[in-house]
C-alpha positions as CSV (number, residue, x, y, z in Angstrom):
1,M,-15.9,72.3,53.9
2,S,-17.0,68.9,55.2
3,S,-15.3,65.7,54.0
4,E,-18.2,63.5,54.9
5,M,-19.9,61.5,52.1
6,P,-23.5,62.6,51.2
7,P,-26.2,60.3,52.6
8,E,-27.3,59.1,49.1
9,N,-23.7,58.0,48.2
10,I,-23.4,56.1,51.5
11,A,-26.6,54.3,50.7
12,S,-25.4,53.5,47.2
13,A,-22.1,52.1,48.5
14,K,-23.9,49.9,51.0
15,I,-26.2,48.5,48.3
16,T,-23.1,47.7,46.1
17,D,-21.4,45.9,48.9
18,V,-24.5,43.9,49.6
19,E,-24.8,42.9,45.9
20,E,-21.1,41.9,45.7
21,N,-21.4,39.8,48.9
22,T,-24.6,38.2,47.5
23,E,-22.9,37.4,44.2
24,S,-19.8,35.9,45.8
25,S,-21.9,33.8,48.1
26,I,-23.9,32.5,45.1
27,D,-20.7,31.7,43.2
28,L,-19.3,29.9,46.3
29,K,-22.5,28.0,46.7
30,A,-22.5,27.0,43.0
31,M,-18.8,25.8,43.3
32,K,-19.7,23.7,46.4
33,E,-22.7,22.2,44.6
34,S,-20.5,21.4,41.5
35,T,-17.8,19.8,43.7
36,L,-20.4,17.8,45.6
37,K,-21.9,16.5,42.3
38,K,-18.5,15.5,41.1
39,M,-17.8,13.7,44.4
40,E,-21.1,12.0,44.2
41,G,-20.4,11.0,40.6
42,I,-17.1,9.5,41.6
43,E,-18.6,7.7,44.6
44,A,-21.5,6.4,42.3
45,M,-18.9,4.9,39.9
46,S,-18.3,1.2,40.2
47,K,-14.9,0.0,41.1
48,R,-14.3,-1.1,37.5
49,Q,-15.3,2.4,36.2
50,R,-13.0,4.2,38.6
51,K,-10.2,1.9,37.6
52,K,-10.9,2.5,33.9
53,L,-10.9,6.3,34.5
54,M,-7.5,6.1,36.3
55,K,-6.0,4.1,33.5
56,Q,-7.2,6.5,30.9
57,K,-5.7,9.4,32.8
58,Q,-2.4,7.6,33.1
59,W,-2.4,6.7,29.4
60,E,-2.9,10.4,28.5
61,E,-0.1,11.5,30.9
62,L,2.3,9.0,29.3
63,R,1.4,9.8,25.7
64,D,4.5,12.0,25.0
65,L,6.8,9.5,26.6
66,R,5.4,6.7,24.4
67,K,5.8,8.8,21.3
68,K,9.4,9.5,22.2
69,K,10.1,5.8,22.8
70,R,8.6,4.8,19.5
71,K,10.8,7.4,17.7
72,E,13.9,6.1,19.5
73,K,13.0,2.5,18.6
74,R,12.6,3.4,14.9
75,L,15.9,5.2,14.8
76,K,17.6,2.2,16.5
77,R,16.2,-0.2,13.9
78,K,17.3,2.0,11.1
79,L,20.9,2.2,12.5
80,E,20.9,-1.6,13.0
81,R,19.9,-2.2,9.4
82,R,22.5,0.2,8.1
83,S,25.2,-1.5,10.3
84,E,24.2,-4.9,9.0
85,L,24.4,-3.8,5.4
86,E,27.8,-2.1,5.9
87,S,29.2,-5.1,7.7
88,S,27.9,-7.7,5.2
89,N,30.1,-9.6,2.8
90,D,29.5,-7.0,0.2
91,G,30.5,-4.0,2.3
92,S,29.6,-1.5,-0.4
93,I,26.0,-2.7,-0.8
94,W,24.5,0.3,1.1
95,K,26.5,2.8,-1.0
96,R,25.7,0.8,-4.2
97,L,22.0,0.8,-3.6
98,H,22.0,4.6,-3.3
99,R,24.5,5.3,-6.1
100,D,23.0,3.0,-8.7
101,V,19.3,4.1,-8.4
102,V,18.4,5.5,-11.8
103,P,14.6,6.2,-12.1
104,S,13.1,4.9,-15.3
105,T,10.9,7.1,-17.5
106,L,8.5,4.2,-18.1
107,R,5.1,4.8,-16.7
108,L,3.3,1.9,-15.0
109,I,-0.4,2.3,-14.3
110,I,-2.7,0.3,-12.1
111,D,-6.2,0.8,-13.6
112,C,-8.6,0.9,-10.6
113,S,-11.7,1.3,-12.8
114,F,-13.0,-2.2,-12.0
115,D,-14.0,-1.3,-8.4
116,S,-17.7,-2.0,-8.9
117,L,-17.1,-5.5,-10.2
118,M,-15.4,-6.7,-7.0
119,E,-16.6,-7.7,-3.6
120,L,-15.1,-6.0,-0.6
121,K,-12.8,-9.0,0.2
122,D,-11.3,-8.8,-3.3
123,V,-10.9,-5.0,-3.0
124,K,-8.9,-5.6,0.2
125,K,-6.7,-8.1,-1.6
126,L,-6.1,-5.5,-4.4
127,H,-5.2,-2.9,-1.7
128,K,-2.5,-5.3,-0.3
129,Q,-1.2,-5.9,-3.8
130,I,-0.9,-2.1,-4.4
131,Q,0.9,-1.8,-1.1
132,R,3.4,-4.4,-2.3
133,C,3.9,-2.6,-5.6
134,Y,4.5,0.7,-3.8
135,A,7.1,-0.9,-1.5
136,E,8.9,-2.7,-4.3
137,N,9.1,0.4,-6.5
138,R,10.5,2.4,-3.6
139,K,13.5,0.1,-3.2
140,A,14.0,-0.8,-7.0
141,L,17.2,0.1,-8.8
142,H,15.1,1.5,-11.6
143,P,11.8,2.7,-10.1
144,V,9.0,3.4,-12.6
145,Q,6.7,6.4,-12.7
146,F,3.9,4.8,-10.7
147,Y,0.3,5.7,-11.3
148,L,-3.0,4.7,-9.6
149,T,-5.9,5.9,-11.8
150,S,-9.7,5.9,-11.3
151,H,-8.9,5.9,-7.6
152,G,-12.1,6.0,-5.6
153,G,-15.1,3.9,-4.5
154,Q,-14.5,0.8,-2.2
155,L,-10.8,0.9,-2.7
156,K,-10.3,4.5,-1.5
157,H,-12.7,3.9,1.4
158,N,-10.8,0.8,2.5
159,M,-7.5,2.7,2.2
160,D,-8.9,5.6,4.2
161,E,-10.0,3.1,7.0
162,T,-7.0,0.7,7.2
163,D,-4.1,2.6,5.7
164,K,-4.4,6.4,6.4
165,G,-0.7,6.9,5.6
166,W,-1.4,6.4,1.9
167,I,-2.0,10.1,1.5
168,N,1.7,10.6,2.4
169,W,3.1,8.1,-0.1
170,K,6.0,9.4,-2.2
171,D,6.9,8.9,-5.8
172,I,3.4,7.9,-6.8
173,Y,0.6,9.6,-8.7
174,I,-2.8,8.8,-7.2
175,K,-5.5,10.1,-9.5
176,P,-9.3,9.9,-9.5
177,E,-9.2,10.4,-13.3
178,H,-9.2,7.6,-15.9
179,Y,-5.8,7.0,-17.5
180,S,-7.2,8.0,-20.9
181,E,-7.6,11.6,-19.5
182,L,-4.0,11.7,-18.2
183,M,-2.0,10.1,-21.1
184,K,-1.8,10.3,-24.8
185,K,-3.6,7.5,-26.5
186,E,-0.6,6.5,-28.6
187,D,1.5,6.1,-25.4
188,L,-0.8,3.5,-23.8
189,V,-0.2,-0.3,-23.8
190,Y,-2.6,-2.5,-21.8
191,L,-0.9,-5.6,-20.4
192,T,-3.3,-8.5,-20.7
193,S,-2.8,-12.2,-20.9
194,D,-5.6,-12.4,-23.5
195,S,-3.8,-10.3,-26.1
196,P,-2.5,-12.1,-29.2
197,D,0.5,-9.7,-29.2
198,I,3.7,-10.6,-27.3
199,L,5.7,-7.9,-25.5
200,N,9.3,-8.6,-26.5
201,E,10.8,-5.3,-25.4
202,L,9.8,-2.6,-23.0
203,D,9.6,0.9,-24.5
204,E,10.4,3.3,-21.7
205,S,8.6,6.1,-23.5
206,K,5.3,4.2,-23.1
207,A,2.7,3.9,-20.3
208,Y,1.9,0.3,-19.5
209,I,-1.4,-0.5,-17.8
210,I,-2.1,-3.3,-15.4
211,G,-5.8,-4.1,-14.7
212,G,-6.5,-3.6,-11.0
213,L,-8.9,-6.5,-10.7
214,V,-9.0,-9.5,-8.4
215,D,-11.7,-11.5,-10.1
216,H,-10.9,-15.3,-9.7
217,N,-11.7,-15.6,-13.4
218,H,-15.2,-14.2,-13.1
219,H,-14.6,-11.6,-15.7
220,K,-12.4,-13.4,-18.2
221,G,-11.0,-11.3,-21.0
222,I,-12.3,-8.0,-19.6
223,T,-9.0,-6.1,-19.8
224,Y,-8.5,-7.1,-23.4
225,K,-12.0,-6.0,-24.3
226,R,-11.5,-2.7,-22.5
227,A,-8.3,-2.0,-24.5
228,Q,-10.1,-2.8,-27.7
229,E,-13.1,-0.6,-26.8
230,L,-10.7,2.3,-26.1
231,G,-8.7,1.6,-29.3
232,I,-5.3,1.4,-27.4
233,S,-2.4,-1.0,-27.9
234,H,-2.3,-4.2,-25.9
235,A,0.2,-7.0,-25.3
236,Q,1.0,-9.9,-23.0
237,L,4.2,-10.6,-21.2
238,P,6.3,-13.3,-23.0
239,L,5.6,-15.8,-20.2
240,G,4.7,-18.7,-22.5
241,I,8.0,-18.4,-24.4
242,F,10.2,-19.0,-21.3
243,V,8.0,-20.5,-18.6
244,K,5.8,-23.6,-18.1
245,M,3.3,-23.2,-15.3
246,N,1.1,-25.6,-13.4
247,S,-1.6,-22.9,-13.0
248,R,-3.1,-20.5,-15.5
249,K,-1.0,-17.6,-16.9
250,V,-3.0,-14.9,-15.2
251,L,-0.8,-13.2,-12.6
252,A,-1.5,-11.0,-9.6
253,V,-1.2,-7.3,-10.0
254,N,2.0,-7.1,-7.9
255,H,3.6,-10.0,-9.8
256,V,3.2,-8.2,-13.1
257,F,4.5,-5.0,-11.5
258,E,7.5,-6.7,-10.0
259,I,8.3,-8.6,-13.2
260,I,8.5,-5.2,-15.0
261,L,10.8,-3.9,-12.3
262,A,13.0,-7.0,-12.5
263,Y,13.2,-6.7,-16.3
264,L,14.3,-3.1,-16.1
265,E,17.2,-4.2,-13.8
266,K,18.2,-7.5,-15.5
267,R,17.1,-6.9,-19.2
268,V,16.4,-10.6,-19.5
269,W,12.8,-11.8,-19.4
270,E,13.6,-15.3,-18.2
271,E,15.6,-14.0,-15.2
272,A,12.8,-11.5,-14.4
273,F,10.1,-14.2,-14.4
274,F,12.0,-16.6,-12.1
275,T,13.1,-13.7,-9.8
276,V,9.4,-13.0,-9.1
277,L,7.1,-16.0,-9.7
278,P,6.1,-17.7,-6.5
279,P,6.9,-21.5,-6.1
280,R,3.2,-22.3,-5.7
281,K,2.8,-21.4,-9.4
282,G,5.0,-24.4,-10.3
283,A,7.0,-22.3,-12.8
284,R,9.7,-24.2,-14.7
285,P,11.9,-23.1,-17.5
286,L,10.6,-24.3,-20.9
287,N,14.1,-25.3,-22.1
288,E,14.5,-27.5,-19.0
289,I,11.2,-29.3,-19.9
290,T,12.4,-29.6,-23.6
291,D,15.7,-31.2,-22.5
292,A,13.9,-33.6,-20.2
293,S,11.5,-34.6,-23.0
294,I,14.4,-35.2,-25.4
295,H,16.1,-37.3,-22.8
296,K,13.0,-39.4,-22.3
297,L,12.5,-39.8,-26.0
298,K,16.1,-41.1,-26.4
299,E,15.6,-43.6,-23.5
300,S,12.4,-44.8,-25.2
301,E,14.2,-45.3,-28.6
302,E,17.0,-47.2,-26.9
303,V,14.5,-49.5,-25.2
304,Q,12.8,-50.2,-28.5
305,D,16.2,-50.9,-30.2
306,E,17.0,-53.4,-27.4
307,V,13.7,-55.2,-27.9
308,S,14.2,-55.3,-31.7
309,N,17.7,-56.8,-31.3
310,R,16.4,-59.5,-29.0
311,D,13.7,-60.4,-31.6
């Protein structure tokens, strides 16, 4: 019995070998051509482009290292702040801040349904005011149940573009729905400086609404009209009872928000107002003005008496 391969099998094996050699030579040729093209591309680059490419490569290689350094830096700052608080005159301030935090049941709503009435620059200002409200509520001794309602339009677009972290905000309810869809009508109180009703006390079972509008007085009285249209309660802060201001009584969204937080802590309106109101508003206590007026009146009467005695 012969061990030699039949002629037809030998021919088939030779053809296969030839095909494999041809394929490998084609692959090798393609690889050479690709490498040559890349080399030509690099050589064709200007010096500036090559430099830019190298920088980009280095930047990508060092990405993890930068991330690690940022994390270490944040941890260092956190430890430094804690150390400062613990070594301050009031050594227990850090513990006190954590121990005394008692969340309020009061709901505080920023009504964002005025989006279409504002220009983009005013929407951006409102966004900053909302950021301030969020930050103040997070560190308050009695944080409120914070709501953003009718969230959408220009405001949401601006937040998506400039503050992507808002989707991770904690202890806040950000809703596209109108507040009237989320709360009972009898619980709602719109805070508006045009209301004839004065808010003497805060009822923590209520939901207080702040108009999310930066209007520079272009839409005077709109929040009061909105409350009347919806048939909900309304009131103004007792600002005129305690404070004399150089400017008009309309406050920024974050000022109203912060005054509510301050009142929940101090339970005295006057203290709450003067803790929050900025100096540029020229706010002065009304009783101080009254005392000064009485003093001036007395001086005037004394002068008149002196003139009468001379006569």
